[in-house]
N, C-alpha and C positions, 0 to 999 in steps of 0.2 A: 174700228170694232170695240164695243164696250170693254174697260177691263173686267177681270173676273174676280170679284170683290170675295168669292168664299176664297179663294187661294191667295189672294191681297192678305185677308186678315190672319192668316197662320205666320205672317211674318215674324213676329216678336217670338212664337213657339218655335220655330224653325232654328232663329239664332239660337235661341235657348239650346235646342237639340244638339247643333254642331258643338257649342260648349261642353256639352254633356259628353259625348260622343271624342271630343279632344281630351277631354280628365280622364276617362276611363283607359284612353291610350297610354297616358301620361303615367296612371297609376302602375299600369302591367309594366311598361317599359321601366320604371324605378326599380319594380321588384325583378329584373333580370329574366321576365318572360319573354317568348319570342313570338310575335305575332306572325301568323301562318293564314294562308287561303287556300281552302281545300275545294274540289268541284263541287258546283251545286248541283249538277246531275249525276246520278248515282246508277248502278245496277242493283243493288239492295240492300232497302231500307231495313232498321231493326225492326221486327215485330212488334207491334203493340196494340192491343185489342181495342184501345180508344183514341187512335190516331191512325189517319189514313193518307197516305202519300200520294201524290199528284201524277199519273201516268206522265213520260215526256219520251216518246219515240223510241218506246220498246224498254227504257230505263224509268228512272222516278225521279221527280226533283225531291232535293234533300227535304226531309222533315226536322233534320238535325245535322250538324257536322261531326258529332260525334264517333261515329265507327273510322271516318280518316282519320281524326285527331288521336283517336287511340291507338290506330296503327303508327303514327309517329311516335308516341310515347314507346310503343314496342321497338321502336328502329333507335331509342337512344335519347329522343329529347326529354328533357327534363320538367322543362316549364313550358306551357303552350296557352296563348288566346286567340280567339277569332272574333271579327263581327260579322256575323252572315246573315245572308238572306236565305229565309227558309220558308217552305209552303205547306199548306195543308188541306185536304179536302172539307167543305163546310164549315171553318172556321170564319164567322162573321158576326159580327155583333157590335157592343157598345165597348168592349174589352177586348174583342178578336178581328184580326183580318186572315184571308186565304196567305197573303205574303206580308211576312213579318220581319223583323229584326231581332237575333239573338246574339247575346254577349256568351261565349262558351270558354272557360279556362279549366286546365288541369295541370295538377301537380304529383309529381311521385315522391314516393315516401311520405305521403299524407293521408289521412282520412276525414270524415265527413266532419268533425270536430272542428279542424284545420281551416276547412273551407267556411263554416260559421264564423270564426274569428275573422277571416278574410272579407267577408262580407259586412261586418262591422267596421271595417276600417274603409272599404271601398266607398260605402253608401255617403258618410259624412264627406269624405273626400271630394266626391262627385258633386254634393248638393254645393259645397263652398264655389264651384264653378260659376254656378247660378246665383250666386251672393245669398245663399241661404246659411243659417250656422247649426247649429245641432237640433235645430226644430224645423219641422215645415208645417204648412197647414193644408189639410186635403180634404175638400168638400165639406170645410166647415169644421174640421176637426183638427186639434193640435196634436202632431205625433213628436215625439222625442227620439233623436236617432242616436244618443250618446248611449255606448255599452254599458254593462250588459243587456242584451235583448232578452225577451220572454222566451221560455222552454216549454213547449207542451208536446207531450206524445201524441200520438194519433188516438191511441185507447184512451187516454185521459181527454181529449178532445170530444169523443164519442159519449162517455161518460158526462160529461159538463156541458155538453150542448144538444147533442141528437136525442129523438124519441125512441131508440134502439141502440143495441150494442153493436160494437165494431164487427163481432164476429157474427151477429145474426145479419148486420147490412151486406157483408160478404156472402154469407148463405144465399140471401134474397135476391142477390145480385141488385142491391140497391146501393153500394158504397157511393159511387159516384155523386147518385142523386142527392145523396144524405151530407155529403160532403159541401156541396154548391149551396144548397138550400137552407141547412140547420147549421153548420159548422163554418164555413168560410165568411160570414159576414161579422162572426164575433173575434175573428184573429187580425192582430196589428193595429187595435185601434188606438192606443195612447202611446205605443211603441212598437217597433216590429216584432214579430214571432215566428220562430222556427217551429213548425211541425214537424215532428221526427220520430223515427222507428216505426215505419210502415209494415202493414203484413207482408211477409214474405212475396206472398203472390201479387203483390202491388210493386215488386222493386225486380222487374225484369232483367236488368243490367248492373244489379247491386250486389255486394258483398252481404251476405247474412251476418248476423251478430253474433261474435264467439260464444257470448254467454245466454243467448237466447236464440236459436236459428227458427224461430217464429216469425222472425221480423227482421227486415233488412235496414241496412245502415243507410239510410235516405232521409234527407228532409227536404221540406217545400218552405220559402220564406213567403212571410204574408205582410203585407203594410197598409193600413186602411181597408181592411177587409180585400186585398187584392193580391192573387197571387202573382209572386214578383219572379221566383226563381224555384227551379230543383235540381238538387245534387244528390252526390250518393259516393260512399266508398266502393270504388270499381272490383268487380268482380273478375279475376284474373285465370281462374278455371277453365281452361278452354273446352273441356268436355261437358262439365256442367253448364256451361254456357251454351253451348250446343244443344243439350236436352231442354234448356228453359225455351230457346228458339224453336224447337221443333214443337214444346207443348203449345206455347204461343200460336204460332202459326195454324196448329190445327185447331185452335179455338177460335181463330178469325176466321178461319173457313167455315167452321160450324156457325156461325154469324151472317154467312154468306158474303163476306168481303172479298175484295180481290186479291188473290194469293200473291206471295212474295217469294221468291227465290232466297235460299240461305246466302247468308253473306261469307261466303267461303274462304276470301283471302283474309277478313278480318280474324275470322274463327281459326285459321291457319296461324295467323301472328300473334294471337290474343298470349299464348304462353309465354311469350317473349316479354309481356308487359310487366315492369315491375310494381308492387303495390302502387295504388294510386288513388286520387279521388278527383272527381270532376264535377261541374255544375252549370247549367245554362239559364240565363237571366234575360227575362224581356225587355230590351230596349227600350220598345215604342210604351210599354207599362210605366219604364223607370222614369221616361221624360214625363208621361200624364202625371206621375206624384210630384215631381218636382216643379212641375208650372202651373198645377192645380187644374188639370182638365179632366173635364166630365166625361170625356170619351177618346176612344183611342183617335177617330178621325180629326180630331182638333191639332195632333203632332207629328202627322204625317204629310208629305207634300202632295199625295195625290190617293184617294180612296179607290179600289176598283170601279166604283160608278161613275168615278170623274174620268176614267181613260176613255 
């Protein structure tokens, strides 16, 4: 049988991917993080209107390992990381796969600012594993990784790049559309950008800013116009979290989406969780950036269409 040249051509990217994953593990192990593996099939995902889980024999394939990892924080584990396979309905495109790899890490007694600092340390560390310095070239553009990185609030980004205000976009249900079309292409072009302080309604599991409860302590990391990570200071008020889940689930149902049960064990244990912060980073997209791949298909062993 003739060799599958499409798979064979990924050899260099897959070797680089392996080096990147190994470097990620070294980074967190050196900082006293415990690597964990939590179940990938769960009874109840966190309800989020813009993310849909894949049903699996009465339960769901995880869209993120965060609920299980936070239960471990509540049980007394101070620093955790995981490289997890996750699934989401309808995620397919040049930057999306329905099955993808997330790096998630959590720290107690930390907030989203400290996660920003950790990102500024992690990316150059991992880049060196594939023989890059503090600069990478992605799709013809040089991006400098040396800290400090750019900080732009969501409200400021709408004022700078969008054709309407953040408040108007939320009111008209256009927030995600404007983000993708008007704002994201401008972020992280010369150096990585932290887009931070999201409107409170866009931080279902995030703590609100003490000085401004209209915004959540959440950021997303962009490099070369590519969204790479989502992070926030964790909400630890179990009653408030329950109310947010109920509200978000009601909104999901109003959109005709599949209903989710409440994640009762998570909610019951949340009050034991100390102040903490957590982040999810897309490993496939990180590899895209570091090997200068135009599409996500180039950096995974198999796409769904090849199975």
